[in-house]
N, C-alpha and C positions, 0 to 999 in steps of 0.2 A: 584778410591774411590767410594764406594757404595753410592746410593742415600741417605740412612739413615745417613751415616757418613757426607755427604755433608750438610744435613739439620742440623745435630748436630753442625758442625763447624760454619755454618751461624748463628745459634742460639747463640753460644758463642760470636761471633764477634758483633752481634746485641746487646747483653746484655752488653758487655764492652763499646760500643759506647754510649748506653743509660745511663749507670752509669756515664761515664765521662761527658756527657752533663748535667745530673742532678746535678752532683757535681759542675760543672762550673757555671751553672745557679744559684745554691744555693749561691755561693760566690758572684754572681752579684746582687742578689735581697734580699733574706731573711737575709743573713749573710754579714757583712761588708767585703770588700776585704782587707782592712787594717784598723787599729785602732790606735789612738794616745791618750795618757793620760798625763795630766800635773798635778803635785801635787799642793797642796795648797801653799806650799812654793814657787814653781816656778812661780805661777800666782798670787801671793798676791797683786801685783801692777797693774794687768790687769783690765782695765775698759771698753774695747771695743773689738768687734770681727769684722773683715773685711773678707768677703768671696766672692769669685767669681768663676764661672765656665761657660763654653761655652754651653754645651749641658747636662743639668742635673738639678736636683732640689736642693734647699737649705732649710734646716730646722734648726732653732735655738730654743732651748727650755731651759727655766730657771729651775733650780733645787735647792733644799735646800743644796745639797752637795757642797763642796768647790772645788772639782776637776773639771777640764775641760776635756771633752772627745770629740774627733773628729773621726767620722766613715766615711770612704769613700766607696762608692758603685760603681761598674763598671757594666754597662749593654750594650747590643748591640743595635746599630741602625738597622733599617729595612734591610739595605744592607751593614752593616758595618763589621768590622773586626771579630766580634763574631758571624757571621752568621752560622758558624759551631762550634762544640765543640772545645774548646781550653784548654790546660793545664794551670795551674796557672803560670808555668814558661814562657809560650808563652805570656800570658797577661802581665806579669811583664816586659818582654823584649820589648813588643810593647809600653808600657807606658814609659819606659826609652828612647826609640828611638824617640818617637813622641810627648811626653808631658812633661811639667815641673810641678811637684806637689810640692806645698809648704804648710807646716803646721809648723808654728814657732811662737815664741814670740819675738816681736820687740818693744822695749820701753814699752809703756803701752797698746799694742794691741796684740791680737791673729790674725795672718794672715793665711788665708786658701785659696788656689787658685789651680785651674787646668787650665793650659795654653797649647794650642797646639803650637808646634814649627814651623809650617808652615801654609800657607793659604789654604791648601787642605780641602776638605769637611771632617768634623769630622767623624771618624770611630767608635767611642764609646761614650757613655754617662757616665759622671762622676758626681755623686751626693754626697753631704755631709750632714750628720746629726751631729749637734753640740750641746752638752749639757754644759751649763755654769751656774754660779750662777745667781740668779734672777736679781740682780742689775747689769745690763750690757747694754752698748750701742751696736748698730749694724749697719753695712753698708754692704748690700748684693746686689749682681748683677749676673744675669744669662741671657742667651738669649733664649734658648729653654728649659724651665722647670719652675716648680712652685716654689713659695717662701712661707714658712710658719714660723711664729714666735708665740711663746706662753709662758705664765708665765714669763713675763719680765717686768722690770721697767727701764726706761731710755729714750734715744733718739734713734730712729730707722728710717733708710732710706733704702729702698729696691726697686728693679725694675727688671722686666723681659719684654721680648718682646712677646714671645709666651708661655703663661702659666698663671695659676691662682695665686691669692694671698689669703692667709688665715691668719687672725690675731685673736688670742684668749687669753683673760685674760692678756692684755698688757696695761701698764700705762705709760704715758709720751708723748713725741712728736713723732708722728707716721706719716711718709710720705712714701707712697707706690704707685707704678704705674705699669701698664701693658698695652700693646697695644692690644693684642688678648687674652682675658681671663676674667673669672669671679672673683669677689672679695667677700669674706665672712669675716665679722668682728663681733666678739661676746664678750660680757662682758669686754669691754675695755673702757678706759676713758682718759680724759685730752684733748689733742690736736690731733685730728685724721683727716688726709688728705689722701684720697685714690681716685685713678682715673683709669679709663680704657677707651679705645676707642671702642672696640667691645666686649661687655660683660655686664652682669648684676651685680648688687651689692646688697648684703643682709647684713643688720645690725640688730643685736639682742642684747638688754640689754646693750647698751653703754651710756655713759654720757660725758658731757663736750662740748668742741667745736668740732663739727663733720661736716666735709665737704666731701661729696661723689659725684663724678662726673663721668658721662659716656656719650658717644656720641651716640652709637648705643646699647641701652639696657635699662633696667629698674632698678630703685633704690627702693628697698623694705626696709623701715626702721621702727622700732618699737619705737624708742626714740622720745620724744616730743622735737620739736624745732631743729631737725637736718637740715642742709642745703644740698641741692642737686641741680645739674644743668643738 
């Protein structure tokens, strides 16, 4: 094979690998790997969402629509399964063999969970973005990832170990905690209890009973009369 032909073949192989990698990464980041939709009729009695994942973020947003939409995103860990480009079929097979994914309606709750089937170090990160009606309670938990809730009214409890918390335009009873991460809460009210061990807290435009605590960090609050430790 001539030098020119070799270069041409290498260029084609490189282009194919790049296209596959970009396609794979697009499915992991910008576009959901999978999506679930529940009609208004199916979720008419649902008043709470419970979501958990091991390595990934959780985002719950209220919306005027009556439908519930759950989007799952798959991304790679630094040395994980997706360290090289994988086809969608390979990723699906890896999920089937190593993880249990649940997105279902049970009684009056929407249950969303990604569970690893063994105790090995997690190979991938699985995150969820959940869109629900504004009037909705939530219970959210992850270990390595952020938690965000917005445009909701109800009772909300959420926690992470390594990740930030973000609360925006939420009313009701709000209880959130992280060990290593910052907290931002804006335009929220009623009963707000947020805590971190290692991280700062920023509060903007909130009202009601506000209790913000951190051990190693600063609390920056704009509201008059908020409590902090």
